[in-house]
C-alpha positions in Angstrom: 24.4 8.9 34.5 27.3 8.3 37.2 27.9 4.7 38.5 26.7 3.8 41.9 29.0 4.8 44.7 29.6 1.3 45.6 30.9 0.8 41.9 33.4 3.7 42.4 34.5 2.6 45.7 35.0 -0.8 44.2 37.2 0.6 41.4 39.0 2.8 43.6 39.9 0.2 46.0 41.3 -2.1 43.1 43.5 0.8 41.9 44.7 1.7 45.5 45.7 -2.0 46.0 47.9 -2.3 43.1 49.6 1.0 43.8 49.6 1.2 47.6 50.0 -2.7 48.4 51.3 -3.3 52.1 52.7 0.4 52.6 53.7 3.7 51.0 57.4 3.7 52.1 58.3 7.0 50.5 55.5 9.1 52.3 56.7 7.5 55.5 59.7 9.7 55.2 57.4 12.5 56.5 56.6 12.9 60.0 52.9 11.5 60.3 51.9 14.8 62.3 52.8 17.2 59.3 49.8 18.8 57.6 50.1 19.7 54.0 47.8 21.7 51.6 47.9 21.3 47.7 46.3 22.4 44.3 45.6 20.4 41.3 46.2 22.2 37.9 45.3 21.4 34.3 48.1 22.2 32.1 45.8 22.0 29.0 42.3 23.0 28.3 40.0 20.1 28.9 36.5 19.2 30.1 37.2 17.9 33.7 35.3 14.7 34.7 35.9 12.2 37.4 35.5 13.9 40.8 33.7 11.5 42.5 36.3 8.9 41.8 39.1 11.7 42.7 37.3 12.2 46.0 36.7 8.6 46.7 40.7 8.0 46.7 41.2 10.3 49.0 38.4 9.2 51.6 39.8 5.6 51.2 43.4 6.6 52.1 42.2 9.2 54.8 38.7 10.2 55.8 40.3 13.4 57.4 41.4 14.8 53.8 39.2 17.6 52.6 38.8 18.4 49.0 37.4 21.8 47.7 36.4 21.8 44.2 36.9 25.2 42.4 35.3 23.9 39.3 32.1 21.8 38.5 32.0 18.2 37.1 32.0 18.3 33.4 32.9 21.9 33.0 35.3 23.2 30.0 38.4 24.7 31.9 41.6 26.6 30.5 45.1 25.7 30.6 46.9 26.4 34.3 43.3 26.6 35.8 43.3 25.5 39.6 40.8 22.6 39.8 40.6 21.9 43.7 42.5 22.5 46.7 43.1 19.6 49.0 44.1 19.7 52.7 44.9 17.0 55.4 47.6 14.9 56.3 50.9 15.4 54.1 51.5 11.7 53.9 47.9 10.8 53.0 48.1 13.7 50.0 51.2 11.9 48.6 50.0 8.5 49.0 46.7 8.9 47.1 48.2 11.5 44.5 48.9 9.3 41.7 45.5 7.3 42.0 43.5 10.4 42.2 44.9 12.0 39.6 44.9 8.8 37.2 41.3 8.7 37.5 40.8 12.3 36.9 43.0 12.8 33.9 41.8 9.4 32.1 38.0 10.2 32.6 38.6 14.1 31.7 40.4 12.7 28.7 37.3 10.8 27.3 35.0 13.7 28.0 37.1 16.1 26.2 37.4 13.9 23.4 33.8 13.2 23.1 33.1 17.0 23.5 35.3 17.6 20.7 33.3 15.2 18.3 30.2 16.6 19.7 31.2 20.2 18.8 32.0 19.0 15.2 28.7 17.7 14.2 26.7 20.3 16.5 24.9 21.8 13.4 23.5 18.2 12.2 20.9 16.0 14.0 23.3 13.3 14.5 24.4 12.3 18.1 27.8 10.8 19.2 27.7 7.3 20.7 30.5 5.2 22.2 31.3 1.6 21.7 32.3 -1.3 23.9 35.8 -0.8 23.3 36.7 0.5 26.8 39.6 0.0 29.1 39.3 -3.1 31.4 37.3 -2.6 34.8 36.7 1.1 33.5 33.4 0.4 31.4 31.1 2.1 33.6 33.4 5.0 34.5 34.2 5.8 30.7 30.6 5.3 29.6 29.9 8.0 32.2 32.6 10.1 30.9 31.3 10.2 27.4 27.9 11.5 28.7 29.8 14.1 30.5 31.4 15.3 27.4 27.9 15.5 25.7 27.8 12.0 24.0 25.5 9.2 24.5 26.1 5.5 25.4 25.2 2.7 22.7 24.7 0.0 25.1 26.8 -0.8 28.4 27.5 -4.2 27.7 26.3 -7.5 26.0 23.3 -7.9 28.8 21.4 -4.6 27.9 21.6 -4.7 24.2 21.5 -7.2 21.2 23.8 -6.3 18.2 23.6 -8.9 15.4 26.5 -9.1 13.4 27.8 -10.9 10.3 28.7 -14.0 12.1 25.3 -13.8 13.8 23.5 -13.6 10.8 25.7 -16.5 8.8 24.7 -18.9 11.8 21.1 -17.8 12.0 21.0 -18.5 8.3 19.6 -14.9 7.2 19.0 -11.3 8.1 15.4 -12.1 8.7 15.9 -15.3 10.8 18.4 -13.5 13.1 16.0 -10.7 13.6 13.0 -12.8 14.3 15.2 -14.9 16.9 16.1 -11.5 18.6 12.6 -10.2 18.7 11.3 -13.6 20.5 14.4 -13.7 22.9 14.8 -10.0 24.1 13.2 -8.8 27.2 11.6 -5.4 27.7 14.6 -2.8 27.8 16.9 -4.8 25.9 17.5 -3.1 22.4 17.8 -5.1 19.2 20.0 -3.5 16.5 21.5 -5.2 13.2 24.6 -4.6 11.3 24.7 -4.3 7.8 27.5 -3.5 5.2 25.5 -2.9 2.1 22.4 -1.1 0.7 21.0 -4.6 -0.3 21.4 -5.8 3.4 20.0 -2.7 4.5 16.8 -3.4 2.6 16.5 -6.8 4.0 16.8 -5.7 7.4 14.1 -3.1 6.8 11.9 -5.6 5.2 12.2 -7.7 8.2 11.3 -5.2 10.5 14.7 -3.6 11.7 14.2 -0.4 13.8 18.0 0.1 14.8 20.5 -0.5 12.0 24.5 -0.3 12.2 25.9 0.6 8.8 29.2 -0.6 9.0 32.1 1.3 7.2 29.9 2.6 4.2 31.0 5.4 2.1 29.4 8.8 2.1 27.3 8.2 -1.2 25.9 4.7 0.3 25.2 6.5 3.7 23.2 9.0 2.0 21.4 6.2 0.2 20.7 4.4 3.3 19.1 7.4 4.9 16.7 7.9 1.8 16.2 4.0 1.9 15.2 4.1 5.3 13.2 7.4 5.8 11.3 7.2 9.1 11.3 3.2 9.2 14.4 3.1 11.2 17.3 4.7 13.4 20.6 4.5 11.4 24.1 4.5 13.0 27.2 4.8 11.0 30.5 3.1 12.4 34.0 2.6 11.0 36.4 5.0 9.7 35.3 7.9 12.2 37.7 10.3 13.3 37.7 14.2 13.6 38.5 14.5 9.9 35.4 12.2 8.6 32.8 12.9 11.4 31.5 16.0 10.2 30.9 14.6 6.4 29.3 11.6 8.0 27.0 13.4 10.2 25.9 15.6 7.1 24.7 12.4 5.3 21.6 12.3 7.7 22.3 9.5 10.0 20.8 9.9 13.4 23.9 8.2 15.2 27.4 7.9 15.0 29.7 5.4 16.9 33.1 6.4 17.7 35.7 3.9 19.3 38.2 6.1 19.7 36.6 7.9 22.6 37.4 5.4 24.7 39.8 3.3 23.2 42.6 5.8 21.9 42.8 8.4 24.4 45.6 10.7 25.8 45.5 11.3 29.2 44.9 15.0 30.2 47.9 16.7 31.8 47.1 17.4 35.4 49.5 18.1 38.2 49.3 18.2 42.1 51.4 21.1 44.0 52.0 21.5 47.5 51.2 24.8 48.4 
């Protein structure tokens, strides 16, 4: 789900402040009555995401600028395909250009990478999930971009899900103790997931009533064994060592979820350019 409009506005405001500061000296070389028309073109194939942020940048710079989109959000586009047409004061178009493109190329990169992973495992029942390894300040935007690419959000942050990891288990005393404490603590709507590293730990978690288990860095043999052991008692999520060369085999073990930090952490911006007509 796309973030609320006030959150998008806040992200855009912060981006413009760090770029624009007190003024755009270079844009002031152009007379303020000069009008311009520009188009944005993708230099590579991609899944386009981030139109709301792009539009908001131009709105905050100059509400008189008009943006006409030629494609839909989350649409797969080809290289050299025009994405939108922008009309308004030439100064405004130039001032807003970089911030608008930064949002669009970054979120499109996340959506494009996610779609790549989703397509690789489309023949299985597994779903691609993101992690909390996001760019500071862009958590909600990147999480939205993952869904635009066909993936799913694991948890948004620390507030909407409990993920019990090794250190939590050690501090609590045992897997069972950690799970029971979480069940007492978690309000309705907060998920409880526990991380295990071995089949023995998985067996303990299942015995303690775990319904959502993260299998950390297990090899393919152990992943298949984990699926057989869990049956329909718990949803299993594979994590660690996941990339484009391994995700297909991991999905084919029968796990229901695969979390991929690379979707939001190791992205390469989509190549976009804005050109005046």
